[in-house]
C-alpha positions as CSV (number, residue, x, y, z in Angstrom):
1,M,27.4,-27.4,33.3
2,H,30.8,-26.4,34.4
3,A,33.0,-29.4,35.4
4,R,33.7,-28.1,38.9
5,H,30.0,-27.6,39.5
6,A,29.2,-31.1,38.2
7,G,31.7,-32.6,40.6
8,V,30.4,-30.6,43.5
9,L,26.8,-31.3,42.5
10,G,27.6,-35.0,42.2
11,L,29.2,-35.1,45.7
12,L,26.2,-33.2,47.2
13,L,23.7,-35.6,45.5
14,M,25.6,-38.8,46.3
15,G,23.5,-39.5,49.4
16,S,20.2,-39.0,47.7
17,L,21.5,-40.9,44.6
18,R,22.5,-43.7,46.9
19,D,19.0,-43.8,48.4
20,Q,17.4,-43.7,44.9
21,V,19.5,-46.6,43.7
22,R,18.7,-48.6,46.8
23,D,14.9,-47.8,46.4
24,N,14.9,-48.8,42.8
25,N,17.0,-51.9,43.3
26,P,16.1,-53.4,46.7
27,T,18.1,-56.6,46.0
28,F,21.4,-54.7,45.5
29,S,24.1,-55.2,48.1
30,D,25.7,-52.1,49.6
31,S,28.8,-52.8,47.5
32,R,26.7,-52.9,44.3
33,V,24.8,-49.7,45.3
34,D,28.2,-47.9,45.9
35,T,29.4,-49.1,42.5
36,A,26.2,-47.8,40.7
37,V,26.5,-44.4,42.5
38,T,30.2,-44.1,41.6
39,Y,29.5,-45.1,38.0
40,G,26.7,-42.5,37.8
41,V,28.7,-39.7,39.3
42,T,31.6,-40.6,37.0
43,I,29.4,-40.4,34.0
44,V,28.1,-37.0,35.1
45,I,31.6,-35.6,35.7
46,V,33.0,-37.0,32.4
47,S,30.0,-35.6,30.5
48,A,30.5,-32.2,32.1
49,L,34.2,-32.2,31.2
50,I,33.4,-33.0,27.6
51,G,30.7,-30.3,27.6
52,V,33.2,-27.7,29.0
53,A,35.7,-28.7,26.4
54,L,33.1,-28.2,23.6
55,W,32.0,-24.8,24.9
56,L,35.6,-23.6,25.3
57,W,36.3,-24.7,21.7
58,M,33.2,-23.0,20.5
59,A,34.1,-19.8,22.5
60,H,37.6,-19.8,20.9
61,E,36.2,-20.3,17.4
62,N,33.4,-17.7,17.9
63,G,36.1,-15.3,19.1
64,A,37.8,-15.8,15.8
65,G,34.6,-14.8,14.0
66,K,33.9,-18.2,12.3
67,M,30.3,-18.3,11.2
68,W,30.1,-22.1,11.4
69,A,31.1,-21.9,15.1
70,R,28.2,-19.5,15.7
71,T,25.8,-22.0,14.0
72,V,27.2,-24.9,16.0
73,A,27.1,-22.9,19.3
74,T,23.5,-22.0,18.5
75,V,22.5,-25.7,17.9
76,L,24.3,-26.8,21.0
77,G,22.8,-24.0,23.1
78,V,19.3,-24.7,22.0
79,L,19.8,-28.5,22.6
80,N,21.2,-27.7,26.1
81,I,18.2,-25.5,26.9
82,V,15.7,-28.1,25.7
83,L,17.4,-31.0,27.4
84,T,17.7,-29.0,30.6
85,L,14.0,-28.2,30.5
86,I,13.1,-31.8,30.0
87,R,15.3,-33.0,32.9
88,I,14.5,-30.1,35.3
89,G,11.1,-31.4,36.4
90,A,12.5,-34.7,37.9
91,N,15.0,-33.1,40.2
92,T,15.2,-31.5,43.6
93,M,14.7,-27.7,44.1
94,G,18.4,-27.0,44.2
95,V,19.0,-28.8,40.9
96,K,16.0,-27.0,39.4
97,I,17.4,-23.6,40.5
98,F,20.8,-24.6,39.1
99,G,19.1,-25.6,35.8
100,L,17.3,-22.3,35.5
101,V,20.5,-20.4,36.0
102,Y,22.1,-22.6,33.4
103,I,19.2,-21.9,31.0
104,A,19.5,-18.1,31.6
105,L,23.2,-18.2,30.9
106,A,22.7,-20.2,27.6
107,V,20.0,-17.7,26.5
108,A,22.3,-14.7,27.3
109,I,25.1,-16.3,25.3
110,L,22.8,-16.9,22.3
111,V,21.5,-13.3,22.5
112,L,25.1,-12.0,22.5
113,L,26.0,-14.2,19.5
114,Y,23.2,-12.5,17.4
115,R,23.5,-8.9,18.4
116,P,24.0,-6.6,15.4
117,D,27.6,-5.8,16.4
118,S,28.3,-9.5,16.7
119,T,26.8,-10.1,13.2
120,A,29.0,-7.3,11.8
121,Y,32.0,-8.9,13.5
122,Y,31.3,-12.3,11.9
123,R,30.8,-10.7,8.5
124,A,34.0,-8.7,8.7
125,K,36.0,-11.8,9.8
126,S,34.4,-13.9,7.0
127,A,35.2,-11.4,4.3
């Protein structure tokens, strides 16, 4: 997930997240609920930033034709698809749609990495 999207998504979901924390922890004070929501949103944003950094690094290394980068990008892409599919069922319709777009993008990237002209490019750079 792109960091900007994670931040926007976090802000959009703060109200429902606050309600969910309150429902799951009825003894929490308003202050404690706010702390839990802030912590949760912060984790989402930091995780998204780390993810973006990894994908940018993988894009750079794949652009240089490094075979190991294609392998790592493939593993990360498949893991992202699987984890998104696992998490998608427990979310709102908007998050589900966002997840499906994310999966489509990941699949498109993986297909592009393994096109015949891409394979030729990697072989030429590795030689």
